[in-house]
TIVO-674776 format. One record per residue: x, y, z of N, C-alpha, C in turn. Coordinates in steps of 0.02 Angstrom, whole numbers, plus 50000, padded with zeros to 5 digits. Atoms other than C-alpha are relative to their C-alpha. Layout:
BEGIN
XYZXYZXYZ/...
//
This chain:
BEGIN
500295002449938502444970548979499245000449994/500725000350003500624965648994499705004750053/500284994949956499654980249068499514996950050/500495003149954498294969149143500354996550058/499635003449946499564958949241500305005150049/499734994749957500374974849305499455003150043/500564997349962498684981749357499794995350056/500185004949948498274965649451500515000050056/499474999849948499944966349541499935006350042/500074993749962499664984549589499384999950044/500595000749958497894981049650500144995550060/499825004649946498584966649753500425003750053/499584996249953499904978049830499575004950039/500434995349966498574991049870499574996550054/500415003749952497464978149955500434997650059/499565002249946498934971150054500185005950045/499844994049960499394988850110499415001950044/500594998449960497614991950168499944995150058/500045005149948497604975550265500545001150053/499464998749953499304979350343499865006250042/500184994049963498684996650391499494998550054/500505002049951497184988950478500314996150056/499665004049949498264976250568500445004350045/499574995549960499494989650623499585004550045/500444995949959498075000650683499724996150060/500265004149945497324986550785500554998350050/499445001449955499044982250856500155006250043/499894993949961499245000450908499465000950053/500554999249953497545000450992500034994950056/500055005449951497594983651079500664997950030/499365002449976499434979851095500445005250032/499624994549971500054996751151500744999649979/499325000050025501594997251041500395005650032/499634995049962502935006251137500545003649959/499464997050039504275009651006499705004349944/500314995450049503665025050912500375000149934/499625000050062505075024050785499804994449953/500215005750041504535006850725499305001249971/500684998750023502725012150713500015005149943/499964994950052503145027750613500304997349936/499695002950060504285018350495499544995049966/500485004750029502945004950471499475003749960/500504996150035501635017950426500285003149936/499694996950059502825026850307500144994849945/499875005350049503315010450222499354997949965/500655001850029501495005450197499765005549954/500214994450041501115022750131500375000649934/499604999650061502535022550006499804994549951/500215005450045502025005449936499315001549971/500684998650023500195010749926500015005649948/499974994350046500585027449842500334998049934/499675002350061501775019349718499554995749957/500465004350037500495006249669499425004049972/500564995950024499085018949656500225004449942/499754995950055500145030349546500124995849937/499905004550058500625015649434499344998349967/500665001450028498795011149414499735006149962/500234993950032498395029149371500335001149932/499634999150063499745030249239499784994749949/500215005350046499225013449165499315001349971/500684998850025497405018549152500005005749949/499984994450048497855034749063500354998049935/499645001950061499095026848941499654994549961/500325005550036498055011548899499375002349964/500624997750033496515021848850500155004049936/499834995950058497465031648715500124995749939/
//
């Protein structure tokens, strides 16, 4: 597998997670989301995708430099 393509995909996922986090935050502020379960699950899902992508980038950077 091409490491550069994987890195680009992971960076894209990280950027999308950041944008979704901003959108969710603004929706919580302005839209007054009432279902706390949905909000919590949304935050956790975004966090899991972001953490997974960030860890993949970290592993790729360490293994590609050796």
